C-alpha positions in Angstrom: 0.2 0.0 0.0 2.9 2.7 0.8 4.2 2.0 -2.7 1.0 2.8 -4.3 1.4 5.5 -2.5 4.8 6.2 -3.3 4.2 6.1 -7.4 0.5 8.1 -7.1 2.9 11.3 -5.5 1.8 14.2 -3.3 -1.7 14.1 -5.1 -3.1 11.2 -3.5 -2.8 12.6 -0.2 -5.3 14.8 -0.5 -7.5 12.1 -1.6 -6.4 9.8 1.4 -7.8 12.4 4.0 -10.8 12.7 1.9 -11.4 8.5 2.8 -11.4 9.0 5.6 -12.9 11.9 6.7 -15.6 10.4 4.3 -15.2 6.7 6.8 -16.0 8.8 9.5 -18.9 10.0 8.4 -20.2 7.0 6.9 -19.9 5.2 10.4 -21.2 8.5 13.0 -24.6 8.7 10.4 -25.2 4.9 11.1 -24.4 5.1 14.6 -26.6 8.6 14.9 -29.3 7.2 12.4 -30.2 4.4 14.1 -34.7 4.5 14.2 -34.1 3.6 18.3 -32.5 6.9 18.5 -34.3 8.5 16.2 -37.8 6.9 15.8 -39.1 4.6 18.1 -41.8 2.2 17.1 -44.3 1.9 19.8 -43.7 5.9 21.1 -45.5 7.2 19.5 -48.4 5.1 20.8 -47.5 4.9 24.1 -47.6 9.0 24.1 -51.5 8.7 23.1 -51.8 6.3 25.8 -50.5 8.1 28.0 -52.5 11.6 27.5 -55.2 9.4 26.2 -57.7 11.3 29.9 -55.0 14.3 31.0 -52.2 16.2 30.4 -48.7 14.2 31.5 -46.4 16.3 34.3 -43.7 18.5 32.7 -41.2 15.8 34.2 -42.5 13.4 32.2 -42.7 16.1 28.8 -38.7 16.5 29.9 -38.0 13.1 29.6 -40.1 12.3 26.7 -38.4 15.1 25.0 -35.3 13.6 25.6 -36.1 10.0 24.0 -35.6 10.7 20.6 -35.9 13.5 17.3 -39.3 12.1 17.6 -39.9 13.0 21.4 -38.4 16.3 20.9 -41.0 16.9 18.2 -44.1 15.1 20.7 -42.2 16.8 23.6 -42.7 20.3 21.5 -46.7 20.0 21.0 -47.6 18.7 24.4 -45.8 21.7 25.9 -47.3 24.4 23.2 -51.2 23.1 24.5 -49.6 23.3 28.4 -48.6 26.9 27.7 -51.5 28.2 26.4 -54.3 26.4 27.2 -56.4 27.9 25.1 -54.5 27.5 21.2 -55.3 27.5 17.8 -55.3 23.9 15.9 -53.1 26.5 14.1 -50.7 27.4 16.1 -50.2 23.6 17.3 -49.2 23.0 14.3 -47.5 25.8 13.7 -45.4 23.6 17.4 -44.9 21.1 15.6 -43.9 22.1 12.3 -40.8 24.2 14.0 -40.5 21.7 16.1 -40.2 19.0 13.0 -37.8 21.3 11.2 -35.2 21.7 13.3 -35.4 17.7 14.2 -34.7 17.4 10.8 -32.2 19.8 10.8 -30.0 18.1 13.0 -31.0 14.8 11.0 -28.9 16.3 8.2 -25.6 17.2 10.0 -23.0 16.1 8.3 -24.1 14.7 5.4 -23.2 17.9 3.2 -20.0 16.7 4.1 -20.6 14.0 2.2 -21.6 14.8 -0.1 -19.1 17.3 -0.8 -16.4 14.7 -0.4 -18.6 13.1 -3.4 -18.1 15.9 -5.9 -14.7 16.9 -4.9 -13.1 13.4 -5.5 -12.9 12.9 -8.7 -11.8 16.3 -9.6 -9.0 15.4 -7.4 -7.9 12.5 -9.1 -8.4 14.6 -12.2 -5.8 17.0 -10.3 -3.8 13.9 -9.6 -4.2 12.9 -13.6 -3.0 16.0 -15.2 0.0 16.9 -12.3 0.8 13.4 -14.2 0.7 14.2 -17.5 2.6 17.3 -17.2 5.5 15.2 -16.3 5.1 13.0 -18.8 5.0 15.9 -21.6 8.4 17.2 -19.5 10.0 13.9 -19.2 9.7 14.5 -23.5 10.6 17.8 -23.1 13.0 18.8 -26.6 16.5 20.0 -25.2 15.9 16.7 -23.1 18.1 13.4 -24.0 15.8 11.7 -24.7 13.0 10.0 -22.8 13.8 9.3 -19.0 10.9 6.2 -18.7 12.0 6.2 -14.7 10.4 9.7 -14.8 8.2 8.9 -17.7 6.8 6.0 -15.3 6.2 7.9 -13.1 3.8 10.2 -14.8 1.8 7.7 -15.5 1.7 6.2 -12.5 0.4 9.5 -10.4 -2.3 9.8 -13.1 -3.4 6.0 -12.9 -3.8 6.0 -9.3 -5.1 9.2 -8.4 -7.7 8.9 -11.1 -8.4 5.5 -9.6 -8.1 6.8 -5.8 -10.6 9.0 -6.7 -13.2 7.3 -8.0 -12.9 4.7 -5.2 -14.0 7.5 -2.8 -16.2 9.2 -4.8 -18.5 6.3 -5.1 -19.5 5.3 -2.1 -19.5 8.1 -0.4 -22.2 8.8 -3.2 -23.9 6.1 -2.9 -23.8 6.9 1.5 -25.0 10.1 1.1 -27.6 8.7 -1.1 -28.6 6.5 1.2 -28.6 8.4 3.8 -30.1 11.2 3.0 -33.2 8.8 2.6 -33.0 8.0 5.2 -33.6 11.2 6.3 -36.8 12.0 3.5 -38.8 8.7 5.5 -37.9 10.6 9.2 -39.1 13.7 8.5 -42.3 12.2 6.9 -42.9 9.9 9.9 -42.7 12.1 12.0 -45.5 14.4 10.1 -47.5 11.6 10.6 -47.2 11.7 14.1 -48.2 15.1 14.3 -50.6 14.8 12.6 -52.2 12.2 14.8 -51.1 14.3 17.8 -53.1 17.4 17.0 -56.6 16.1 17.1 -55.6 14.1 20.2 -54.1 17.3 21.8 -57.5 20.0 20.7 -59.0 17.9 22.8 -57.4 19.4 26.4 -58.0 23.0 24.5 -59.4 25.0 26.1 -63.2 26.8 24.1 -64.1 30.3 25.0 -67.7 30.4 25.7 -69.8 32.9 24.5 -71.3 33.8 27.5 -75.8 34.8 26.6 -76.9 38.6 27.0 -79.6 39.0 29.3 -82.7 39.1 28.0 -84.8 41.8 27.9 -88.0 42.4 30.2 -90.7 42.6 26.8 -92.9 45.5 28.1 -96.5 45.3 27.2 -97.6 48.4 25.1 -100.2 50.6 27.1 
């Protein structure tokens, strides 16, 4: 492996750095985007069951918010109803929407970096290819005493190794980027559906303003 790095020349070092960063991001995202940490399958049903007759205590809501990303979204709706008993449905939906956007933003962490590596790796490989071609043509420059086989072979190695290494990094990085984007979209849809189920459930606890009937004026008979 070290001999390949030597043959590829200095342009391969940025590619090695990109490969290390990409591998670290893929591992981190696999761990962070587990279903149990984002949207436990039975969490929504448990919340609906607990709030069937009354709203939970603030301690329970705080514990729910720290359970998972879905829990933080559901907790935001519960806090909105507990803070504003006369809350309107549109306001409650807005609270869920704001919490959902924050959760999706956290789920998308590092994905732009992974996508940038997938886009930049072929360009870095192309840079190494151009540098290798320059060395090849430099060995054939006029005024030199014939072709230098060692320099010619080194230029070819720089050109080919960097191109291949750039593609070896870009292809898996792009596939994992697409996969993680798909996971984030699925979680986003799941949280949106959970919020839609929670809105009518929580609106049962919203206090409705009952209009006070006006006192009827006594009817006077005409004299």
